[in-house]
C-alpha positions in Angstrom: 89.9 -58.2 -2.1 89.3 -55.1 0.1 92.4 -53.0 0.9 92.2 -53.8 4.6 92.0 -57.5 4.0 94.9 -57.3 1.5 97.0 -55.3 4.0 96.2 -57.8 6.7 97.2 -60.7 4.5 100.5 -59.1 3.6 101.2 -58.5 7.2 100.4 -62.2 8.1 102.6 -63.4 5.2 105.5 -61.2 6.3 105.2 -62.3 9.9 105.2 -66.0 8.9 108.3 -65.5 6.7 110.0 -63.7 9.6 109.6 -66.6 12.0 112.9 -68.4 11.0 114.8 -65.2 11.7 113.0 -64.8 15.1 114.1 -68.3 16.1 117.7 -67.7 14.7 118.2 -64.4 16.5 116.9 -65.5 19.9 119.7 -65.7 22.5 122.3 -64.2 20.1 124.4 -61.2 20.9 124.1 -58.1 18.6 126.4 -55.1 18.9 124.7 -51.9 17.6 126.7 -48.8 16.9 125.1 -45.3 16.6 126.9 -42.1 16.1 125.9 -38.7 17.6 124.0 -37.8 14.5 121.8 -40.9 14.8 120.7 -40.1 18.4 119.4 -36.6 17.4 117.8 -37.7 14.2 113.9 -37.6 14.1 113.9 -41.3 13.3 115.7 -42.2 16.5 112.4 -42.7 18.3 111.5 -45.4 15.8 115.0 -47.0 16.2 114.4 -47.2 20.0 111.0 -49.0 19.3 112.8 -51.5 17.1 115.5 -52.0 19.8 112.8 -52.7 22.3 111.3 -55.2 19.9 114.6 -57.1 19.6 115.0 -57.1 23.3 111.5 -58.6 23.8 112.4 -61.3 21.2 115.3 -62.4 23.4 118.2 -60.8 21.5 121.1 -59.8 23.7 121.9 -56.2 22.9 125.0 -54.0 23.4 124.5 -50.4 22.2 127.7 -48.5 21.4 126.9 -44.8 21.1 129.1 -41.9 19.9 129.0 -38.1 20.4 131.1 -36.6 17.7 128.4 -34.1 16.8 127.8 -33.1 20.4 131.5 -32.7 21.1 131.8 -30.3 18.1 128.8 -28.3 19.4 130.4 -28.0 22.9 133.8 -27.0 21.4 132.1 -24.3 19.3 130.2 -23.0 22.3 133.4 -22.6 24.3 135.2 -21.1 21.3 137.6 -24.0 21.1 139.1 -25.3 17.9 138.4 -28.9 16.8 141.7 -30.5 16.0 141.8 -33.7 13.9 144.9 -35.5 12.8 144.3 -38.3 10.2 140.7 -38.4 11.3 141.7 -38.8 14.9 140.8 -36.2 17.5 143.6 -34.5 19.4 142.0 -34.5 22.8 143.5 -31.9 25.2 142.2 -31.3 28.7 139.5 -28.8 27.6 138.4 -31.0 24.8 138.2 -34.0 27.2 135.8 -32.0 29.3 133.5 -31.6 26.2 133.9 -35.3 25.5 132.8 -36.2 29.0 129.8 -33.8 28.9 128.7 -35.0 25.5 128.9 -38.7 26.4 126.9 -38.2 29.6 124.3 -36.2 27.8 124.0 -38.9 25.1 123.6 -41.7 27.7 120.8 -39.8 29.5 118.9 -39.2 26.2 119.2 -42.9 25.3 118.2 -44.1 28.7 115.2 -41.8 28.7 114.0 -43.1 25.4 114.4 -46.7 26.5 112.5 -46.0 29.7 109.3 -44.8 27.9 106.2 -46.9 28.4 103.3 -44.8 27.3 100.1 -46.6 26.4 99.3 -46.8 22.7 103.0 -46.8 21.8 105.3 -49.6 20.8 107.2 -49.1 24.1 104.1 -49.8 26.2 104.9 -52.6 28.8 108.4 -53.0 27.5 110.1 -52.5 30.9 113.6 -52.3 29.5 116.5 -52.1 31.8 119.8 -50.5 30.7 123.3 -50.7 32.2 126.4 -48.7 31.7 129.8 -48.6 33.4 133.5 -48.9 33.2 133.5 -51.9 30.9 136.1 -50.7 28.5 139.7 -50.4 29.7 141.8 -48.0 27.6 145.3 -46.7 27.2 146.7 -43.6 25.6 147.2 -43.7 21.8 150.4 -41.7 22.2 152.1 -40.0 19.3 150.8 -40.7 15.8 152.5 -39.5 12.6 154.3 -36.8 14.7 151.3 -35.6 16.6 150.6 -36.2 20.3 147.0 -37.2 20.6 147.0 -36.5 24.4 143.7 -37.9 25.9 142.8 -39.8 22.8 143.1 -43.5 23.5 142.7 -47.0 22.2 140.9 -50.0 23.5 142.9 -52.2 25.8 140.3 -54.7 27.0 136.5 -55.1 27.1 135.1 -56.8 30.2 133.1 -59.4 28.5 132.2 -61.3 31.7 130.7 -58.3 33.4 128.8 -57.3 30.3 127.6 -60.9 29.9 126.1 -61.0 33.4 124.0 -58.0 32.5 123.0 -59.5 29.2 122.0 -62.7 31.0 119.4 -60.6 32.9 117.9 -59.2 29.8 119.5 -55.8 30.2 120.7 -53.6 27.3 124.3 -52.6 27.9 125.3 -49.1 26.9 129.0 -48.3 25.9 130.0 -44.7 25.4 133.1 -43.4 23.5 135.0 -43.1 26.8 137.5 -45.7 28.2 139.1 -45.9 31.5 142.7 -46.8 32.5 143.9 -48.7 35.6 145.5 -45.4 36.8 142.1 -43.6 36.8 142.5 -41.7 33.6 139.7 -41.2 31.0 140.3 -41.4 27.3 138.3 -40.4 24.2 137.9 -43.5 22.0 136.6 -44.1 18.5 133.3 -45.9 18.7 134.2 -48.0 15.7 137.0 -49.5 17.7 134.9 -50.0 20.7 132.1 -51.7 18.7 134.5 -54.1 16.9 136.4 -54.9 20.2 133.1 -55.5 22.0 131.7 -57.7 19.3 134.9 -59.8 19.4 135.0 -60.0 23.2 131.4 -61.1 23.4 131.6 -63.4 20.4 128.7 -61.5 18.9 126.6 -62.8 16.1 126.3 -59.4 14.4 127.8 -55.9 14.4 125.2 -53.4 13.1 126.4 -50.0 12.1 124.0 -47.1 11.7 124.9 -44.4 9.3 123.3 -41.7 7.2 123.6 -43.9 4.1 121.6 -47.1 3.5 124.8 -48.9 2.7 127.1 -49.3 -0.3 125.9 -48.5 -3.8 127.5 -49.8 -7.0 128.4 -47.9 -10.1 124.8 -48.1 -11.4 123.5 -46.6 -8.2 122.0 -49.8 -6.9 122.3 -50.8 -3.3 124.6 -53.8 -2.7 122.7 -56.1 -0.3 125.9 -58.2 0.3 129.6 -57.3 0.1 132.5 -59.7 0.8 134.9 -58.4 3.3 137.8 -58.5 0.8 135.8 -56.3 -1.6 134.9 -53.9 1.2 138.6 -53.7 2.2 139.5 -52.8 -1.3 136.9 -50.0 -1.4 138.3 -48.6 1.9 141.9 -48.8 0.7 141.0 -47.0 -2.5 139.1 -44.3 -0.6 141.8 -43.8 2.0 144.6 -43.7 -0.6 142.7 -41.0 -2.5 142.1 -39.0 0.7 145.7 -39.1 1.7 146.8 -37.9 -1.7 144.2 -35.2 -2.0 143.6 -33.8 1.5 145.4 -35.7 4.3 143.8 -33.6 7.1 140.2 -33.9 5.8 137.8 -36.0 7.9 137.2 -39.5 6.6 133.6 -40.2 5.5 131.3 -42.0 7.8 130.8 -44.7 5.3 134.6 -45.3 5.0 134.8 -45.6 8.8 131.9 -48.0 8.9 133.4 -50.2 6.1 136.7 -50.2 7.8 135.0 -51.3 11.1 133.1 -54.0 9.3 136.2 -55.4 7.6 138.0 -55.4 11.0 135.1 -57.2 12.6 134.9 -59.9 9.9 138.7 -60.4 10.3 138.1 -60.9 14.0 135.6 -63.6 13.3 132.2 -61.8 13.5 130.0 -63.7 11.0 128.0 -60.7 9.6 128.2 -57.0 9.8 125.4 -54.7 8.6 125.4 -51.1 7.4 121.9 -49.5 7.6 120.5 -46.0 7.7 119.4 -44.4 10.9 117.2 -42.1 8.8 115.1 -44.9 7.4 112.1 -46.0 9.5 112.2 -49.8 10.0 115.7 -50.3 8.6 116.8 -52.4 11.5 113.8 -54.7 11.4 113.9 -54.9 7.6 117.6 -55.9 7.7 117.2 -58.6 10.3 113.9 -60.1 9.4 113.7 -60.1 5.6 115.7 -62.2 3.2 117.1 -59.2 1.2 117.4 -56.8 4.1 117.4 -53.0 3.9 121.1 -52.2 3.8 124.5 -53.7 3.0 125.7 -56.9 4.8 129.5 -57.4 4.9 130.5 -61.0 5.3 133.8 -62.8 5.3 132.5 -65.4 2.9 129.3 -65.4 0.9 126.4 -66.8 2.9 124.8 -68.1 -0.3 125.9 -71.7 -0.3 126.2 -73.8 -3.5 125.8 -77.5 -2.6 124.4 -80.9 -3.7 120.7 -81.3 -3.0 119.3 -83.8 -0.5 115.9 -85.3 0.0 115.0 -82.5 2.5 115.3 -80.0 -0.4 112.6 -81.5 -2.5 109.9 -79.2 -1.2 112.0 -76.1 -1.7 112.9 -77.1 -5.3 109.3 -77.8 -6.2 108.3 -74.4 -4.9 111.1 -72.8 -6.9 110.4 -74.4 -10.2 106.5 -74.3 -10.1 106.2 -70.8 -11.7 108.6 -71.8 -14.5 106.7 -75.1 -15.1 103.4 -73.1 -15.3 105.0 -70.8 -17.8 106.1 -73.7 -20.0 109.8 -72.9 -19.5 110.5 -76.1 -17.6 109.1 -79.6 -18.0 106.8 -80.6 -15.2 108.3 -82.9 -12.5 106.3 -84.7 -10.0 107.4 -85.0 -6.3 108.1 -88.7 -6.8 110.3 -88.1 -9.8 112.2 -85.3 -8.1 112.7 -87.5 -5.0 114.1 -90.3 -7.2 116.5 -87.9 -9.0 117.4 -85.6 -6.2 121.1 -86.6 -6.2 121.4 -85.1 -9.7 120.5 -81.6 -8.4 122.7 -78.8 -7.2 121.2 -75.9 -5.4 122.0 -72.4 -4.2 120.8 -71.8 -0.6 120.3 -68.5 1.1 119.4 -68.3 4.7 117.8 -71.7 4.6 115.8 -71.0 1.4 116.5 -72.5 -2.0 116.8 -69.7 -4.5 118.3 -71.5 -7.5 118.8 -75.1 -8.8 120.1 -77.1 -11.7 120.4 -80.8 -12.5 123.1 -82.9 -14.2 122.3 -86.2 -15.9 125.4 -87.9 -17.2 125.7 -90.2 -20.2 129.0 -91.7 -19.4 129.5 -93.8 -22.5 129.2 -90.7 -24.7 131.2 -88.6 -22.3 128.4 -86.0 -22.3 126.0 -84.7 -19.7 122.6 -83.0 -19.8 122.2 -79.7 -17.9 118.5 -79.5 -17.0 116.0 -77.8 -14.7 118.0 -74.6 -14.4 115.9 -72.2 -12.3 116.6 -69.0 -10.4 114.1 -67.4 -8.1 112.6 -64.2 -9.7 113.7 -62.3 -6.6 117.4 -63.1 -7.2 118.0 -62.8 -10.9 120.8 -60.6 -12.0 123.1 -61.6 -9.2 125.1 -64.2 -11.1 123.4 -67.2 -9.4 123.0 -68.9 -12.7 126.7 -68.6 -13.4 127.5 -70.0 -9.9 125.3 -73.0 -10.7 126.7 -73.5 -14.2 130.2 -73.4 -12.8 129.3 -76.0 -10.1 127.7 -78.3 -12.7 130.7 -78.0 -15.0 133.1 -78.9 -12.2 130.9 -81.9 -11.3 130.8 -83.0 -15.0 134.6 -82.8 -15.2 135.0 -84.9 -12.1 132.8 -87.5 -13.8 135.1 -87.5 -16.9 132.5 -85.8 -19.1 133.8 -83.7 -22.0 130.7 -81.9 -23.1 127.4 -80.5 -21.7 124.1 -80.2 -23.6 120.9 -78.4 -22.8 117.4 -78.4 -24.3 115.7 -75.0 -24.0 112.7 -73.2 -25.5 113.1 -69.7 -24.0 116.6 -69.1 -22.7 118.8 -69.8 -25.8 120.7 -66.5 -25.6 121.7 -67.0 -21.9 123.4 -70.3 -22.8 125.0 -68.9 -26.0 126.6 -66.1 -24.0 128.1 -68.8 -21.8 129.8 -70.8 -24.5 127.0 -73.1 -25.7 126.6 -73.6 -29.4 123.5 -74.6 -31.3 123.5 -78.3 -32.3 121.2 -80.8 -33.9 119.2 -83.6 -32.4 121.3 -86.3 -33.8 124.3 -85.0 -31.8 122.6 -86.1 -28.6 123.1 -89.5 -27.0 120.8 -92.1 -28.6 118.9 -92.6 -25.3 118.2 -88.9 -25.0 117.1 -88.7 -28.7 114.4 -91.3 -28.0 113.0 -89.2 -25.1 113.0 -86.0 -27.1 109.6 -84.2 -26.9 108.7 -83.0 -30.4 105.7 -81.1 -29.1 108.0 -78.8 -27.0 110.3 -78.5 -30.0 113.2 -77.5 -27.7 116.5 -76.2 -29.3 119.7 -78.1 -28.6 122.9 -76.5 -27.4 126.2 -78.1 -26.6 129.3 -76.8 -24.8 132.8 -78.3 -24.8 134.3 -78.5 -21.3 137.8 -77.2 -20.9 140.2 -78.1 -18.1 138.3 -75.8 -15.7 
């Protein structure tokens, strides 16, 4: 196949697989948070193109932008010291002037980018309209740990109705790091707080946090595509505790602030938060329109669901087990047989796709059950899905009053041994199952005693 044809086919396949996400995201509200570093990064032009694409697909967008870098530059230009107290800026009158200048400059840069419509560019014909205003009401933070933070404030309220009216007209709403008080004062706010408060007020589907890092990496240096909120909270607490003990006045890392915001958003009811890199071209599209994403998603509960299969799942199970059947690892099952036995199956579902399955066939008189058709998609091995399935099957077996599980396997003996199965002989199986044994496959028998669970 010529390279051009292969590339075109790959694009077509990707586009087809992205269609469920396009439908799912249409009409939803996403809050995007970008710091000052992101706006000046060379990749920001590509981020704007991707924002324009989301807008054209009917996604309601609120863009929260910061200006920490630009504030520091203006302070340095004026010969003023940057004063931080527990990662919070002490904003005196002169610093507030720098904050206002930086926020205005950032807004102008973003609006200019979103106004582009040159031919032969992704922005051609986009006709995006932006809106900004006094949507965030703030109040002074006051004294924190003995220090008066002056014009540093905290969010009091986000005007969700006003923002919603602009979103209804297809406009992108811009929120800066400045909040306004009913007495006419202006306050410097943390964009993480604005982003989480806006997501909550707007009942947003997602909070997307752009940072220098792709997301959270584990001890082996591998990117975590999903992180439970309670795990993220533990990581943040460990980091902050170490910071406070080692250098209480040092600035918190960007990743720590992002994780803290993601945990807060999850606790406020936002279903999913995403940490992606502003330096990686296409990270936003990859995160939203592919199954594994490009960064780290923080969720309150895992969005991989373990459940009993239904007749609607037959097609997905057949697609999942086909490669294993062709390799001789699983016994072939026809659609008719699978439809007849579908109630025996348990599946793991991820974003509407079946990524793992297993079946339980009980032999009630012998108080034993057969674990069969254990399959995990090649794209999702190594993520403990097999253990999730086995645990679900064992729970189901106990509910049926079964005391043991057996499995017949030709290629995966070690996996079952590592999980408590012991090699057995054919005569230890129920008589009915002995009669159906396929001597040509010559499968080994393994049995596991079920505890109390």
